[in-house]
All heavy atoms as an XYZ file, in Angstrom:
778
protein
N      91.089    130.731    115.322
C      90.520    131.612    116.307
C      90.256    130.874    117.616
O      90.372    131.443    118.674
C      89.222    132.185    115.721
C      88.722    133.354    116.456
S      89.865    134.689    116.179
C      89.041    135.962    116.922
N      89.907    129.628    117.494
C      89.619    128.822    118.662
C      90.889    128.605    119.487
O      90.836    128.568    120.720
C      89.044    127.484    118.194
C      88.136    126.890    119.172
C      87.315    125.826    118.437
N      86.481    125.125    119.337
C      85.233    125.461    119.611
N      84.697    126.474    119.050
N      84.535    124.761    120.446
N      92.021    128.489    118.837
C      93.300    128.298    119.529
C      93.655    129.558    120.313
O      94.141    129.477    121.438
C      94.397    127.934    118.514
C      94.094    126.567    117.915
C      95.755    127.937    119.167
C      95.056    126.158    116.849
N      93.384    130.695    119.748
C      93.673    131.966    120.429
C      92.837    132.070    121.702
O      93.341    132.468    122.747
C      93.418    133.159    119.482
C      93.554    134.476    120.214
C      94.342    133.106    118.294
N      91.559    131.707    121.605
C      90.715    131.710    122.808
C      91.252    130.753    123.851
O      91.278    131.066    125.043
C      89.286    131.302    122.434
C      88.462    132.411    121.935
C      87.041    131.929    121.851
N      86.213    132.965    121.289
C      85.002    132.789    120.873
N      84.451    131.588    120.922
N      84.308    133.789    120.378
N      91.643    129.569    123.426
C      92.191    128.581    124.356
C      93.451    129.114    125.029
O      93.617    128.993    126.242
C      92.466    127.270    123.609
C      93.037    126.193    124.496
C      92.240    125.539    125.424
C      94.380    125.837    124.424
C      92.746    124.565    126.249
C      94.908    124.857    125.245
C      94.083    124.225    126.161
O      94.603    123.263    126.978
N      94.336    129.729    124.271
C      95.585    130.283    124.823
C      95.264    131.415    125.795
O      95.841    131.499    126.889
C      96.517    130.752    123.689
C      97.044    129.542    122.914
C      97.680    131.558    124.242
C      97.815    129.890    121.665
N      94.331    132.284    125.431
C      93.938    133.370    126.330
C      93.308    132.828    127.619
O      93.551    133.350    128.714
C      92.972    134.324    125.613
C      93.581    135.216    124.541
C      92.497    136.030    123.845
C      94.634    136.130    125.137
N      92.512    131.772    127.495
C      91.925    131.158    128.670
C      93.002    130.580    129.589
O      92.952    130.758    130.808
C      90.933    130.064    128.242
C      90.352    129.317    129.410
C      89.366    129.902    130.191
C      90.805    128.039    129.724
C      88.836    129.212    131.271
C      90.277    127.354    130.803
C      89.289    127.942    131.579
N      93.969    129.908    129.012
C      95.064    129.321    129.808
C      95.859    130.427    130.497
O      96.205    130.321    131.672
C      95.973    128.437    128.916
C      97.234    128.041    129.661
C      95.214    127.211    128.442
N      96.135    131.514    129.778
C      96.886    132.628    130.368
C      96.078    133.260    131.500
O      96.609    133.543    132.584
C      97.258    133.659    129.288
C      98.301    133.080    128.341
C      97.785    134.945    129.919
C      98.592    133.944    127.129
N      94.792    133.481    131.259
C      93.940    134.072    132.304
C      93.871    133.160    133.521
O      93.934    133.616    134.671
C      92.546    134.336    131.745
N      93.738    131.852    133.301
C      93.687    130.908    134.404
C      95.003    130.906    135.179
O      95.014    130.889    136.416
C      93.352    129.500    133.876
C      93.170    128.497    134.963
C      92.025    128.512    135.744
C      94.147    127.547    135.232
C      91.854    127.592    136.762
C      93.991    126.628    136.244
C      92.835    126.658    137.018
N      96.112    130.941    134.461
C      97.429    130.971    135.112
C      97.574    132.238    135.953
O      98.075    132.197    137.085
C      98.538    130.874    134.075
N      97.145    133.365    135.423
C      97.205    134.614    136.179
C      96.316    134.571    137.421
O      96.681    135.069    138.481
C      96.818    135.795    135.281
C      97.825    136.190    134.212
C      97.243    137.266    133.304
C      99.117    136.676    134.853
N      95.164    133.949    137.285
C      94.262    133.793    138.433
C      94.900    132.934    139.515
O      94.864    133.271    140.707
C      92.935    133.182    137.974
C      91.899    132.954    139.076
C      91.449    134.282    139.648
C      90.737    132.161    138.531
N      95.515    131.830    139.120
C      96.171    130.940    140.074
C      97.310    131.669    140.778
O      97.461    131.602    142.006
C      96.671    129.656    139.381
C      97.588    128.854    140.289
C      95.492    128.817    138.922
N      98.128    132.396    140.022
C      99.244    133.149    140.620
C      98.702    134.214    141.565
O      99.238    134.414    142.662
C     100.129    133.765    139.506
C     101.113    134.753    140.089
C     100.845    132.671    138.750
N      97.633    134.896    141.171
C      97.044    135.931    142.028
C      96.524    135.339    143.333
O      96.725    135.904    144.419
C      95.910    136.644    141.290
O      96.392    137.305    140.167
N      95.852    134.217    143.248
C      95.338    133.566    144.464
C      96.478    133.123    145.356
O      96.428    133.292    146.588
C      94.411    132.379    144.081
C      93.118    132.913    143.478
C      94.122    131.508    145.292
C      92.212    131.841    142.904
N      97.521    132.571    144.770
C      98.691    132.137    145.561
C      99.326    133.331    146.271
O      99.653    133.256    147.460
C      99.710    131.450    144.659
C     100.882    130.874    145.406
C     101.802    130.103    144.477
C     102.877    129.404    145.243
N     104.087    130.135    145.392
N      99.480    134.450    145.584
C     100.062    135.649    146.186
C      99.170    136.173    147.307
O      99.648    136.588    148.364
C     100.277    136.741    145.122
C     101.379    136.440    144.144
C     102.727    136.351    144.827
O     102.997    137.061    145.785
N     103.568    135.463    144.356
N      97.854    136.132    147.074
C      96.924    136.585    148.111
C      97.035    135.723    149.353
O      97.075    136.239    150.472
C      95.483    136.548    147.580
C      94.467    136.796    148.651
C      94.229    138.079    149.118
C      93.758    135.734    149.206
C      93.304    138.303    150.120
C      92.835    135.950    150.206
C      92.603    137.241    150.663
N      97.088    134.408    149.193
C      97.180    133.509    150.338
C      98.489    133.693    151.088
O      98.522    133.641    152.321
C      96.995    132.058    149.897
C      95.588    131.702    149.399
C      95.552    130.261    148.914
C      94.558    131.940    150.483
N      99.588    133.919    150.362
C     100.868    134.177    151.028
C     100.796    135.482    151.823
O     101.255    135.552    152.962
C     102.003    134.267    150.001
C     102.389    132.925    149.442
O     102.086    131.884    150.044
N     103.043    132.921    148.298
N     100.215    136.490    151.222
C     100.071    137.779    151.915
C      99.167    137.675    153.117
O      99.418    138.273    154.166
N      98.102    136.895    152.998
C      97.183    136.703    154.115
C      97.877    135.982    155.275
O      97.694    136.345    156.429
C      95.956    135.922    153.669
C      94.909    135.756    154.739
C      94.146    136.839    155.146
C      94.700    134.527    155.348
C      93.199    136.704    156.128
C      93.755    134.373    156.338
C      92.998    135.462    156.731
O      92.057    135.315    157.718
N      98.686    134.992    154.956
C      99.439    134.293    155.998
C     100.422    135.224    156.687
O     100.570    135.196    157.919
N     101.087    136.066    155.919
C     102.003    137.045    156.511
C     101.246    138.031    157.391
O     101.713    138.422    158.463
C     102.755    137.810    155.420
C     103.727    136.919    154.653
O     104.052    135.823    155.156
O     104.160    137.335    153.548
N     100.066    138.437    156.951
C      99.251    139.372    157.723
C      98.840    138.745    159.059
O      98.904    139.385    160.101
C      98.016    139.774    156.919
C      97.106    140.685    157.663
C      97.251    142.022    157.872
C      95.882    140.318    158.319
N      96.208    142.510    158.608
C      95.342    141.481    158.897
C      95.202    139.122    158.464
C      94.159    141.480    159.607
C      94.005    139.122    159.181
C      93.502    140.296    159.734
N      98.439    137.468    159.022
C      98.061    136.783    160.255
C      99.259    136.665    161.212
O      99.112    136.844    162.421
C      97.511    135.395    159.952
C      96.104    135.407    159.422
C      95.578    134.005    159.197
O      96.309    133.108    158.774
N      94.291    133.808    159.473
N     100.420    136.369    160.664
C     101.629    136.273    161.497
C     101.943    137.631    162.112
O     102.331    137.711    163.291
C     102.802    135.763    160.661
N     101.781    138.688    161.339
C     102.029    140.035    161.856
C     101.034    140.381    162.956
O     101.398    141.014    163.967
C     101.972    141.055    160.727
N      99.783    139.976    162.805
C      98.776    140.232    163.834
C      99.116    139.499    165.128
O      98.993    140.056    166.224
C      97.386    139.802    163.333
C      96.834    140.666    162.230
C      96.532    142.073    162.694
O      95.985    142.280    163.769
N      96.917    143.049    161.900
N      99.545    138.256    165.012
C      99.926    137.482    166.200
C     101.144    138.096    166.869
O     101.207    138.188    168.119
C     100.210    136.030    165.802
N     102.117    138.548    166.080
C     103.302    139.184    166.660
C     102.922    140.482    167.353
O     103.443    140.790    168.436
C     104.338    139.446    165.568
N     102.006    141.230    166.771
C     101.580    142.486    167.398
C     100.901    142.225    168.744
O     101.154    142.924    169.715
C     100.614    143.235    166.482
C     100.185    144.574    167.062
C      99.212    145.323    166.181
O      98.818    144.801    165.127
O      98.848    146.435    166.571
N     100.066    141.188    168.812
C      99.425    140.845    170.083
C     100.465    140.463    171.132
O     100.371    140.846    172.291
C      98.429    139.706    169.893
C      97.140    140.132    169.270
C      96.164    138.974    169.180
C      94.885    139.390    168.488
N      93.916    138.296    168.386
N     101.463    139.691    170.715
C     102.523    139.288    171.650
C     103.299    140.505    172.136
O     103.614    140.620    173.324
C     103.454    138.283    170.985
N     103.597    141.425    171.219
C     104.317    142.634    171.612
C     103.477    143.501    172.543
O     103.993    144.071    173.508
C     104.741    143.448    170.387
C     105.840    142.804    169.584
C     105.801    142.820    168.198
C     106.929    142.198    170.195
C     106.811    142.229    167.451
C     107.933    141.602    169.455
C     107.870    141.627    168.086
O     108.871    141.048    167.349
N     102.180    143.594    172.284
C     101.315    144.383    173.156
C     101.268    143.772    174.560
O     101.292    144.494    175.556
C      99.895    144.469    172.575
C      99.787    145.320    171.329
C     100.132    146.773    171.582
O      99.939    147.307    172.670
N     100.670    147.423    170.568
N     101.210    142.449    174.646
C     101.215    141.795    175.955
C     102.536    142.040    176.669
O     102.563    142.297    177.887
C     100.974    140.292    175.788
N     103.634    141.986    175.939
C     104.941    142.259    176.544
C     105.035    143.704    177.013
O     105.563    143.977    178.096
C     106.044    141.961    175.529
C     107.439    142.113    176.102
C     108.533    141.796    175.096
O     108.222    141.429    173.946
O     109.701    141.914    175.475
N     104.500    144.622    176.227
C     104.508    146.032    176.616
C     103.704    146.235    177.902
O     104.146    146.944    178.813
C     103.956    146.914    175.474
C     104.979    146.998    174.345
C     103.592    148.311    175.969
C     104.450    147.628    173.073
N     102.542    145.605    177.984
C     101.724    145.732    179.187
C     102.437    145.164    180.404
O     102.398    145.752    181.492
C     100.381    145.039    178.998
C      99.456    145.793    178.065
C      98.141    145.071    177.843
O      97.974    143.906    178.218
N      97.197    145.749    177.206
N     103.110    144.032    180.243
C     103.852    143.436    181.358
C     104.989    144.349    181.786
O     105.230    144.547    182.990
C     104.383    142.065    180.964
N     105.703    144.915    180.825
C     106.808    145.806    181.159
C     106.307    147.108    181.815
O     106.948    147.628    182.740
C     107.633    146.131    179.910
C     108.463    144.977    179.364
C     109.055    145.344    178.010
C     109.553    144.576    180.333
N     105.155    147.608    181.362
C     104.585    148.799    181.984
C     104.169    148.513    183.421
O     104.368    149.348    184.310
C     103.406    149.326    181.166
C     103.827    150.015    179.896
C     102.658    150.441    179.022
O     101.519    149.953    179.259
O     102.875    151.244    178.107
N     103.598    147.340    183.669
C     103.220    146.965    185.029
C     104.463    146.844    185.912
O     104.470    147.295    187.065
C     102.443    145.651    185.015
N     105.526    146.261    185.361
C     106.785    146.145    186.116
C     107.357    147.530    186.396
O     107.831    147.794    187.501
C     107.774    145.305    185.311
C     109.063    145.038    186.033
C     110.028    144.203    185.184
O     109.768    143.914    184.032
N     111.140    143.838    185.764
N     107.314    148.423    185.401
C     107.794    149.786    185.591
C     107.012    150.506    186.687
O     107.589    151.155    187.562
C     107.681    150.565    184.285
C     108.179    152.014    184.407
C     107.643    152.910    183.333
N     106.183    152.961    183.428
C     105.397    153.246    182.435
N     105.887    153.487    181.229
N     104.093    153.298    182.592
N     105.683    150.352    186.678
C     104.850    150.994    187.693
C     105.165    150.458    189.083
O     105.209    151.216    190.059
C     103.379    150.804    187.359
C     102.970    151.552    186.098
O     103.712    152.468    185.672
O     101.910    151.211    185.532
N     105.382    149.151    189.185
C     105.734    148.564    190.478
C     107.077    149.088    190.961
O     107.241    149.396    192.159
C     105.768    147.038    190.374
N     108.030    149.225    190.058
C     109.344    149.749    190.444
C     109.247    151.230    190.865
O     109.898    151.647    191.816
C     110.339    149.587    189.306
C     110.675    148.140    189.022
S     111.723    148.002    187.577
C     113.145    147.254    188.319
N     108.427    152.003    190.141
C     108.220    153.409    190.532
C     107.630    153.501    191.927
O     108.048    154.325    192.735
C     107.299    154.114    189.531
C     107.962    154.571    188.272
C     106.970    155.342    187.403
C     107.609    155.864    186.155
N     106.650    156.605    185.306
N     106.646    152.624    192.190
C     106.034    152.614    193.521
C     107.067    152.235    194.584
O     107.111    152.845    195.658
C     104.865    151.633    193.540
C     104.198    151.516    194.858
N     103.432    152.530    195.395
C     104.194    150.520    195.776
C     102.991    152.154    196.581
N     103.432    150.933    196.825
N     107.889    151.261    194.279
C     108.927    150.836    195.233
C     109.923    151.973    195.495
O     110.300    152.216    196.643
C     109.651    149.599    194.701
C     110.637    149.023    195.646
N     110.274    148.416    196.818
C     111.996    148.966    195.605
C     111.351    148.008    197.458
N     112.416    148.335    196.737
N     110.341    152.662    194.462
C     111.270    153.799    194.625
C     110.618    154.885    195.458
O     111.256    155.465    196.347
C     111.705    154.338    193.239
C     112.392    155.685    193.367
C     112.618    153.336    192.554
N     109.347    155.158    195.200
C     108.644    156.190    195.965
C     108.549    155.800    197.435
O     108.716    156.643    198.320
C     107.248    156.408    195.374
C     106.554    157.624    195.890
C     107.283    158.926    195.605
O     107.919    159.041    194.555
O     107.218    159.828    196.467
N     108.303    154.514    197.676
C     108.255    154.032    199.066
C     109.621    154.169    199.734
O     109.710    154.547    200.904
C     107.788    152.574    199.112
C     106.361    152.363    198.678
S     105.165    153.092    199.784
C     105.259    151.969    201.145
N     110.693    153.871    199.005
C     112.029    154.010    199.581
C     112.357    155.461    199.894
O     113.069    155.754    200.850
C     113.075    153.433    198.629
C     113.101    151.910    198.511
C     114.042    151.493    197.391
C     113.509    151.264    199.811
N     111.824    156.388    199.098
C     112.101    157.806    199.317
C     111.299    158.386    200.480
O     111.801    159.228    201.211
C     111.777    158.615    198.061
C     112.758    158.437    196.936
C     112.343    159.300    195.752
C     113.293    159.172    194.586
N     112.855    159.962    193.426
N     110.055    157.941    200.649
C     109.155    158.636    201.565
C     108.735    157.830    202.788
O     108.432    158.426    203.819
C     107.881    159.074    200.823
O     107.226    157.921    200.289
C     108.210    160.035    199.698
N     108.678    156.527    202.716
C     108.128    155.724    203.810
C     109.223    155.343    204.794
O     110.174    154.623    204.446
C     107.447    154.487    203.245
C     106.683    153.711    204.295
O     106.190    154.342    205.249
O     106.574    152.483    204.156
N     109.076    155.776    206.031
C     110.079    155.478    207.062
C     110.171    153.990    207.371
O     111.259    153.457    207.572
C     109.762    156.248    208.353
C     109.981    157.742    208.213
O     110.796    158.146    207.344
O     109.349    158.508    208.971
N     109.015    153.326    207.407
C     109.025    151.900    207.724
C     109.777    151.105    206.657
O     110.562    150.207    206.972
C     107.584    151.387    207.864
C     107.423    149.934    208.284
C     108.058    149.699    209.652
C     105.955    149.560    208.315
N     109.573    151.458    205.402
C     110.291    150.778    204.319
C     111.788    151.043    204.418
O     112.610    150.135    204.230
C     109.765    151.255    202.955
O     108.364    151.007    202.891
C     110.439    150.511    201.811
N     112.169    152.256    204.725
C     113.588    152.589    204.879
C     114.209    151.817    206.040
O     115.334    151.306    205.932
C     113.743    154.091    205.099
C     113.380    154.910    203.886
C     113.316    156.407    204.190
O     113.454    156.826    205.336
N     113.087    157.194    203.158
N     113.478    151.711    207.143
C     113.995    150.961    208.295
C     114.149    149.476    207.960
O     115.148    148.858    208.321
C     113.060    151.135    209.484
C     113.112    152.508    210.097
C     112.099    152.662    211.217
O     111.535    151.684    211.707
N     111.876    153.908    211.628
N     113.144    148.923    207.295
C     113.234    147.508    206.917
C     114.442    147.245    206.026
O     115.151    146.257    206.193
C     111.962    147.085    206.179
C     110.991    146.385    207.075
C     109.911    145.725    206.260
N     108.690    146.482    206.537
C     107.768    146.791    205.664
N     107.887    146.418    204.428
N     106.712    147.473    206.011
N     114.672    148.142    205.066
C     115.807    147.977    204.159
C     117.121    148.085    204.926
O     118.037    147.283    204.701
C     115.741    149.034    203.057
C     116.831    148.956    201.994
C     116.696    147.663    201.216
C     116.757    150.140    201.061
N     117.230    149.051    205.828
C     118.462    149.209    206.611
C     118.697    147.994    207.504
O     119.833    147.530    207.648
C     118.375    150.476    207.452
N     117.657    147.449    208.065
C     117.811    146.276    208.933
C     118.210    145.050    208.115
O     119.092    144.289    208.516
C     116.503    145.970    209.662
C     116.182    146.952    210.758
C     114.783    146.679    211.295
N     114.455    147.564    212.371
C     114.643    147.306    213.669
N     115.171    146.159    214.028
N     114.326    148.171    214.578
N     117.557    144.872    206.976
C     117.796    143.666    206.192
C     119.162    143.682    205.503
O     119.930    142.732    205.600
C     116.701    143.509    205.144
C     116.799    142.249    204.327
C     115.636    142.136    203.360
C     115.752    140.885    202.522
N     114.650    140.777    201.573
N     119.459    144.761    204.808
C     120.687    144.788    204.000
C     121.920    145.215    204.786
O     123.013    144.742    204.515
C     120.512    145.724    202.817
C     119.520    145.176    201.815
C     119.658    145.830    200.502
N     118.701    145.273    199.544
C     118.363    145.847    198.430
N     118.896    147.006    198.108
N     117.493    145.287    197.638
N     121.747    146.133    205.712
C     122.911    146.670    206.416
C     123.068    146.122    207.826
O     124.076    146.364    208.466
C     122.819    148.202    206.463
C     122.685    148.882    205.090
C     122.467    150.376    205.258
C     123.915    148.614    204.243
N     122.056    145.408    208.324
C     122.151    144.803    209.638
C     121.991    145.807    210.768
O     122.452    145.556    211.888
N     121.364    146.947    210.526
C     121.183    147.958    211.562
C     120.176    147.476    212.603
O     119.264    146.721    212.311
C     120.674    149.255    210.957
C     121.726    150.063    210.223
C     122.996    149.577    209.983
C     121.427    151.333    209.764
C     123.935    150.313    209.302
C     122.366    152.090    209.083
C     123.608    151.565    208.852
O     124.538    152.321    208.183
N     120.384    147.937    213.834
C     119.426    147.681    214.901
C     119.175    148.984    215.622
O     119.982    149.921    215.570
C     119.943    146.605    215.890
C     121.268    147.023    216.517
C     120.073    145.257    215.203
C     121.723    146.111    217.635
N     118.055    149.084    216.313
C     117.721    150.281    217.090
C     118.452    150.211    218.432
O     118.779    149.125    218.924
C     116.210    150.349    217.320
C     115.414    150.680    216.089
C     113.936    150.806    216.454
C     113.117    151.175    215.242
N     111.691    151.290    215.557
N     118.686    151.362    219.014
C     119.311    151.347    220.349
C     118.441    150.580    221.340
O     117.221    150.726    221.364
C     119.380    152.828    220.723
C     119.308    153.564    219.425
C     118.492    152.710    218.514
N     119.070    149.730    222.114
C     118.358    148.928    223.091
C     117.947    147.548    222.566
O     117.530    146.710    223.338
N     118.063    147.326    221.282
C     117.716    146.019    220.723
C     118.950    145.119    220.750
O     120.081    145.590    220.757
C     117.245    146.151    219.276
C     115.900    146.787    219.114
C     115.463    146.854    217.664
O     116.287    146.780    216.754
O     114.251    146.985    217.457
N     118.717    143.828    220.779
C     119.793    142.856    220.709
C     119.650    142.084    219.412
O     118.569    141.615    219.081
C     119.712    141.869    221.892
O     119.704    142.624    223.112
C     120.875    140.910    221.895
N     120.765    141.975    218.719
C     120.735    141.257    217.441
C     121.286    139.853    217.657
O     122.334    139.660    218.261
C     121.584    141.988    216.403
C     121.563    141.342    215.052
C     122.344    142.142    214.046
C     122.312    141.457    212.708
N     123.007    142.216    211.681
N     120.554    138.890    217.154
C     120.984    137.499    217.220
C     121.260    137.027    215.803
O     120.504    137.284    214.885
C     119.893    136.606    217.833
C     119.620    136.918    219.285
C     118.573    137.753    219.646
C     120.422    136.372    220.278
C     118.324    138.043    220.966
C     120.181    136.658    221.609
C     119.124    137.493    221.950
O     118.879    137.786    223.262
N     122.349    136.317    215.656
C     122.678    135.746    214.364
C     122.656    134.234    214.512
O     123.351    133.662    215.334
C     124.061    136.210    213.897
C     124.404    135.744    212.518
C     125.709    136.344    212.051
C     125.979    135.924    210.622
N     127.190    136.546    210.107
N     121.852    133.589    213.700
C     121.728    132.140    213.749
C     122.676    131.553    212.732
O     122.638    131.880    211.542
C     120.281    131.698    213.449
C     119.347    132.288    214.494
C     120.193    130.186    213.392
C     117.885    132.067    214.223
N     123.570    130.698    213.208
C     124.574    130.073    212.346
C     124.171    128.613    212.167
O     124.015    127.882    213.127
C     125.988    130.176    212.969
C     127.005    129.527    212.070
C     126.318    131.627    213.237
N     124.026    128.219    210.942
C     123.674    126.837    210.657
C     124.932    125.976    210.703
O     125.995    126.391    210.263
C     123.048    126.732    209.280
C     121.725    127.436    209.211
C     121.083    127.234    207.866
N     119.808    127.929    207.844
C     119.269    128.448    206.786
N     119.864    128.374    205.622
N     118.103    129.051    206.863
N     124.792    124.775    211.226
C     125.956    123.890    211.256
C     126.391    123.522    209.837
O     125.572    123.422    208.939
C     125.491    122.673    212.020
C     124.009    122.745    212.066
C     123.621    124.161    211.830
N     127.654    123.299    209.690
C     128.204    122.964    208.384
C     127.741    121.579    207.952
O     127.656    120.658    208.750
C     129.731    123.019    208.445
O     130.284    122.573    207.238
N     127.497    121.402    206.673
C     127.096    120.109    206.137
C     128.283    119.179    205.941
O     128.127    117.986    205.827
C     126.384    120.312    204.785
C     125.084    121.087    204.888
C     123.976    120.295    205.586
O     123.999    119.070    205.608
N     123.046    121.002    206.190
N     129.493    119.740    205.860
C     130.705    118.947    205.627
C     131.277    118.465    206.961
O     131.948    119.176    207.644
C     131.755    119.771    204.886
C     131.237    120.258    203.553
O     130.387    119.613    202.967
N     131.742    121.381    203.103
N     131.033    117.223    207.333
C     131.561    116.691    208.581
C     132.594    115.653    208.301
O     132.701    114.953    207.454
C     130.449    116.078    209.408
C     129.568    117.137    209.976
C     128.637    116.517    210.975
N     127.845    117.574    211.572
C     126.991    117.382    212.495
N     126.813    116.185    212.994
N     126.296    118.343    213.008
């Protein structure tokens, strides 16, 4: 009878050890998932801020005359009547 108790104790102890090991593995996975979720939330917030800035920029391009003029001057080289455009040419580095 004493051997049966000893065997049952060993089996119970082995099950306890396996259960604790599984719990610790699951806890580590849970912590990793929490860290990944925080990283994803930060990325989402950054992308939402970028989206909002782009929406604002598009709205400015649609409605603001000054922004439209700046864009036309910078990208297309437009000038107003009566203005003189100067182009500065840098000397070549290859002499």
